[in-house]
N, C-alpha and C positions, 0 to 999 in steps of 0.2 A: 320089185323095188325098186325104188327113186333114183331117178337118173344124177349123177354125183361127178359135178363136173370138176377139173382143176381149179383150186385155194385163186390163183388168176382166169380170169375168165369173161370175153366179152362176147357179147351174141354178134355184133359184126361180123366176127369170123367165124362161128357156129353157124349163123345162117347163110355167108354173103363170102367171105375170102375162103373158107375150106372149099366150094366148088370149084375154084380157079384152080386150087392144090390138087384138088383129084381130076382135073384134067376136063372140066366142063366149064370152061371159061365161054366156048362159042356156042352153046344151048342158048334158045331161048329163055329170057328170065320173065319179061315183061310182053305182052301179045294189049298191042290199045290199036284204035283202028287205021292208026298213022303207021303202023310197021312194028315191030319186035326189037328190044333191045336184050343184048344178051348178057350173062353175068359180069364179063369183061366190062362191058360197056357201064354198067352197073355200078362196079364196084370205082372205076375212075373215077363217075360222076360224083359220087358220095365220098369219094377222096376232094373232089374239088368245096364241097361242101363243105368237108370239116377244115378247109382250109380258111374259110371266109372266117365261120366260127373262130375258130385261130388266131385269126387277123382283127376279130374287132375282140381278143382278150375275154371269150369265151371259157372257164377254165372246167372242170372234172366238176361233176355233181352238181351245176348250176342248168337250171331247167330251160328248156327252150322250146318253145310253141310251134308247132305245124298246121295251120290250119289252110289247107289246101284243098282243092277236088281232086280225086282218086287219081293218080298217072302217076308217070315216072317221077315227077316232081317230089312229089309225096314219098315213095319211096327212098330214092336217094339222098336225102333231108335227113328222113330216118336214121337212115344207116352211117350219114356223116355227121349226127349227133350223137350217136354212141360210139361213133370213134375216138370224139375228143373226149370220150368218160363223162359228157353231159348227160341227162335225163329226159325223155322227150315227152313232153306235153298235147297230146293229140286233140284237136279240139274240130266241132264241126264248122265248118267256111261260113254255114249259113245263119250262125249265130246273131243274135240283137246287140246292140250299142254297150243297155246294161249287162249283160248275159257274160261279153267278155270284160267290161270294164271285171264284173266280179270275178273271172277268173284269171286275168290279170296279178288284181291284188291279192287275190288267195295261193296263188302260185309263186307268186315274188318272180316273173321268168325276167329273162336279162337281153333274149331276143327273141322275135317270132319271123317263122317265116308265111309270108302270104302272098297271095295271088291278086290279081286285078280286081277279082270280085269283091275279095272280104276286105283289102286295103283299106278302104273309106270305114267302114265299121272301126277298124281301130285306131286309123289318126283320129278321129272323132275322139276316140277313149285315152290315146297315148297322153295327152295335155295333159291327165290327172293321174297316171301312172306313178310309181316313186323308183320301179325297179327295171324300166325294161329300157335299153338302151337303144335300140335298133329295130327296124325292121327291115326284114329283104322282101323287096315283090317278086317274085322267079321271074314271071314271065314280062317285066322289066326291061328296057333295051340295056339299059345301063346295068341290070344284073346279068343277065346272057353276055355283056361285054366282060363282065368284069371275072365271070364263071372261066369263061374263056383264057382268062392271065394263067388261071391259080393251078398250081402244079396237080397235076393228074396222080401224085403219089403221097401217099402216108401212112403212117406207122398204127396203129390202135395204141388208146390207151390203156393200160396192165389194170383196168376193172377187177375187185373181189367179185367174188359169182353170187354175192351177198349186197353189193350197192344196187342202190335202184337204178333202171333201166328206164322205164316207162312209168307214169302217173296214169291210172286208169280212175273212172269215174262211178260212185256207187251212188246211189241213193237220187233225190232228184223229185220225187211226188210230191211227199211235203214236206219238202225244207231245199238248201240248196243243194247240190250236190256236194258229196266229198271223195279226196283223192284218196285212191288206194296204191299204196306205195309197194309196185312190183317189181322184182330183183331180175339181175341175168340169169339164175339159174332157173329160175320159175318158166321162163320162156322155154328153157333148154327142155328142163322137165318136162312138161306137159305136150311139147313136141314128141318128145321120144314113149311118152305112156296115151297118147291119143293118136297123135298126128299119125304117126309111124304106125302103132300096136294097134289102134280099133281103124281108123280110117284107112292103112296100108298105104300111105301118099308113097308115090313111088316119082322117079322121072318122067314118066311116060304120062303122068297128070298135067291136065291144065285145071288151074280153077277160075270159077265165075260165081260173084257174090251180089244177093239182094243187098243185103247192110253196107256202108263204106265203110272204107278204110280205118275212121276215127276210134271206130266201135270195137272193143277189142276183139269180140268174137270173129269180128270179120279178118282185124289185123292178124290172128291165126289161123283161120282156116284159108283165107284165100290171098295171104300173102309169107307170115313164117314159114306155114306145113312146107307147101309146094318148094319154098326156094332152101329147108333142110335137104331135100333127097335131090333138087336138080329138078324140078319142075318148071311147073309155067305156069303166070298169076296172069288171067285177062283183068283188065282193069277200061271203067269208060265214067266220065267225069259226071255226066248228067243224073237226075233225080231217077229212079227205078220206078218206070211204070210196067204193066204186063207186058205190052206190046215192045216196048226198050229191051225187055228181059227176054222176049222170044226171038226178036231179031238177034241178039247178041249169042244166044242160044246158038243158032242155027249158021253165025258166021263165025265164032271161036271154037266150037266144038271142043265144051269141058265136058269133063269127064265125069267133075264133081261140081254138083251145084251147090251152094252156101246161103241157104234161105231160111225164112222164119213164117210164122203161121199167118201174119197178117198177109202178107204175096200167094202162101199155099192157097187161101181164100182166093185172092184175086185173078188167079191162072186161074183157077178150075169156075171162075165164074165168066171167062174171056169168052165170049160167043165162037171163038176159031182155036179154040184150047185143041181143042182133038184134029186140028186140023196144021199145028207146030209141030216140027223135027225135034223131039228131044233125044234119038237115038244113039247121042254121040256119051251120055250119061251112064255111068254106071253105079253112082247112087247121087242121092241129095241128102243133107241135112239140114236138120232145122235145130231151133236152141232160142235163146231170147226171152220168153214167151211157152209158155205148154202146148201142146199142139193137141188139140182133141180129136180124140179118135173118130167122131164123126167127119171130119176133115181131113184125117190121114187114111181112111176106108174110103172117101173120094178119091182121094190123091191117088189110090193104089189102083181105081178102076178107070181112071182118068188117062195117068199117063204109065203104069205100070214101072216106074225105078222106084227103087227102093228108098224108102224115106227113112234115116236114121234118127227118130229123137233124142235128145240128151237134156242134161241140167249140169252150167257152169256157172261162176259166177266170178264176178270180179275180184274178190280177196282170194283166189283160187286161179287166180288167173281164166279158166277155161274149162273143156269139159272135163268135168269127172266123173260122172253118169252116164251111159248111153247104150243105147241098142245098140246088134251087131249087124256088119254087113251077113246077109245069109239066117239072121239068126233076131228078127223084128217080131214085136208086139205091141200094135197099133194099141193107142191109151197108155204104156206105159215108159217110163224114160230108159230102160233095160237094164242092165246091172253095173254092178262099179269097174270102171276105170281100171285094169292093174297096177298097182303104184299108188293107190290111192288106199283108203278105209274111212266107210260109212258108216255112223251109229244113227237108230232112231232110237229119240231119248222125249223123257219126259220133263217136266218145269225144271228138274230135281237133276236132271243130267244123267236119270237112270236109263235104261234101254228096256224099251218096251216090245211086248211080245210081235211076234210077224202079225201083220193083219190089222195093227192098229197103228192110227194116226200120231207122227210125236213129229219133234225137232231136228232136224236135219244135223248132225255133228260129220265132219270131214276135218282127214290128214292125209297129208302127201308131200311131197318137194314142191310142189306153188305156193305154199303159204304166203301171203303177203308179211311186211313188215306190221303192217298197221297205216290207220287213216290219217292223214296229214291235219294237227292242229284238233283231236279227236281222241283226247287220251279217254274218254269217259265210256265213247263209244267203243274205241280198241279194245277197252275192258273188258268190256261184255261181248264182246265179238269173237278174240284172240284168247281162248285158254288153254294156255302153254302149246303143245303142236296140234290143235284142235282150233277148226274154225266151224264157229255156231251160226249155223243159215238163219236168217228168217225164215225161209220155205220148213214147211211141215210136208211132210212124205208118208208111207207106208210102204212095209216090203213086205214081197211073200214067203212063202217056205222054200223055195228058189230062187231066192235074191235077187229077184226084181223088184225093182221100186214103181212107186206109183205117184204122183204130184198133185196133192191136195190142194196148192195153194200157200200163198203168203200168211206169214202169219198173222199181221194185221189185217188181211182181208178175209181171213174165217172168221164167220157170223156163228152167233149162238142165238138159235131162234129156237123161241119154246121150248129152253133147257135142253137143245141139243145140237151138235156140232154140223154147218153145212158149209160145205167145199161150193164154190160158186163155178168152180170151174166144175162141177159135178152139172149145176143148172145150165151153164151152159152147152155144153155138150149135147143135153137133152135138146135144149131151143135150136140149134142146129141141125139136130134130125127135120124138123119142122122146113117144108119149102118155102114158106114166107122169109125163112131168117139168111140174113148173108151173111151179119157177122151179130157179137153180142157179147156186153160184159155185167156182169151178176155183181152188186157191190150191196153193202147192209149200211141201212139209213137208218138212223134213234128217230123214232115217230114224238107226236104228243105227248107218250107218255112216260114215254122213255126205254123203249123196249125197239132191238134192234129188229129190221125187218126187209127181206130182201128185194132190190129192187131191180129189174131188168133192163139195159137199154139196148136198145135193138135199131141195127141195120138191116128196113127191110128186101126183099130182093124188087122189091119197086112201089112206088105211092099206093098205102093202102085204101080200098075206096071207102073202107069204112071202122077208123082206126080204133076207135071204142071197141067193134065186134072182133077185131083182130086179135086184139089185148086181153079180152077174155077166149078168144078158141087159146092161144099160146097160154094164157095160165090151166086152162081145161086139160092142153100137151100136157104140159107137166106133171099136175095133178095122175094124170092117170099112167106115168109111166115111173115117179119117184114116188116117195113120200109124201104123203100131202102137206106138211108142215116144210116142206124145199121147195113151194109154188111162189112164181115171185110176186108181193103181192100187188106190185105197181108197176107197169109196161112204159117207158119211153121211148119215143120211136125219132130215132137220130138221123141225121145227113153223113153224118162221120164221129166219129169216137175221138177224143181229146187224147193226145199221144205228150210223153214226156223228151227230153232233148235226146234221149236212144233211142228213142221209137215206139219205146212201151205206152198200152193203154196208161194214160192217167187215172188212175182209179178216185186219187183225191179229192180231186177238180168232181168224178161226176158226182163222188157222196157230198162234196160241198152245193153242187148244183140242184142235186136233189131235195136237200134241206132248204 
C-alpha cells in the first residue's frame, strides 16, 4: 500500500527533524572532505536559511532556486526552503546564461541561492528577470556573517501533504525542460516503498553518488533516503571522474554507490580498476538510462558488487521497478516496487500479453500533480491515477520487466519494431566498442534506418573496415534487419542537461 502521511505534512520534519526526535542528533548526516556535520548541525543551519527567506518576505508556495555544488550548503538551503513552505527548484550550477534565463522566467522564482561560481551567470541574467527579488551568494563573506546573526530556531510551515515540495525537470531533448510538480507526499512515499523497502536503507549506510544532487535520482538516493533512517550522505563538489570516484569510495567507505550506466562504462575502462578497493559497498544502483546487459556482466566480473538496475521517472519521482538485493537479473529492470502497480499497454490502453512490448503505465502514491504550464502534455501523460510513460517495456511470466526504449526512440525498420537498446547491447560485446548510441535516421526515400554512433576503445586504424566489421558483427547475432546501416565514430556523445545521451541531436546531425 502507498504510504499515507497525515494531512499536514512537511518533509523537512520527515527527513530531518524526526531524526533529532529519535535521539539521532549527534549522528553524522553529511560527510565531506572537510569533515562531518551532524543532524543537529544540519537542522540548526537549515533554520538559519529559513530565517533568511522569512526576512526576505518569501512566503509559502513561492519558488526558490538552489544553484549550488554538492555540499552542506545545498542540503541546508533545501531544508530551509521546505521549512517556510516554499518550493525547491534545483538547477545545475554550471548552466549557461540563456539556460538560466529560461529557468528564471519559466519558474518565476522569487529568490535564488547561488555560490561564487554560478553568481556571474545569474547576475548577468537578473536584470532581465521580472520575478527574482534577490540572490544570496552562500560563500560570500557578507552572507556568511548574516547567517551567523540569524536565529537557529524556526518552526516548519504546516504544508499540506499534497502541496508542491520540489520541482523536478523532465525532457529537454526535443524542447525546453518542463517542470514536474512533486508533492511532500511523493517524496515520503517512495522513500518508504523503495528506499527502505527495496534498498533496505539503515542508519549504518553511507551513500555516495555519481550524479549530483540537483538530479532527482541523486536527491533521493544520496540525500533523502539516508536522511530518512539516520544514515550518512557523502558529498563532494567536483565533477565526477573515475579517479575522483574511486578516491572517494576509498576515502568515505560508502555502503551504497549511486551510479549511472555511463560511469559504469568509464569505471570498467579504467586501467587501474582492478586495483581499487570497493569492499565497503554492499550494493550499487543504476538508473537514468537503461543498463546494457553486457555492461552489467562486465561489472559483475570486475567488481563483484551487486548492481541494481531500475526504472523511475520525475513524474513518479523515483524508482518504481527495480532488481532486488539477492535477486538480480542482468539485462532486466527487475520487478515492481511494492506500493506501485505497472501495466504494459497497447496504443489504446489495453494490456498486452506477457512477452510483448507495450507502453508503460504506472500508478502509486508518488504521482506528480502535473507539468507546469503544460496542460496538453499533462492531460496526455496523467490519466486519473495512472501516469502513462513514454517508455516501452515488456514483462515476462514472472513479472520481470525489460526495457525496450523510449517510444520516440523505437524504430520501425522493414516494417518491424527495433529496439535501439538491443543493438547497442550487441555492439558493446565487440572489443573495439567502448560506448554506443543507436538512433533512427530518415533516408532520402523517407524510410527509417538505424545509425550507430560509436565511441571506439581507441582510434581505429581503418574506420571504414571497422564499420563494416561492426555491421557484420550485429548481423551475425541479431535478425539481419537490425544491423546499423551507418556507423559514425565520435570522441564523445552529446548529452542533455540531466546527463542523458541527446538522441535528438544525434538524429539531427546524422540527417
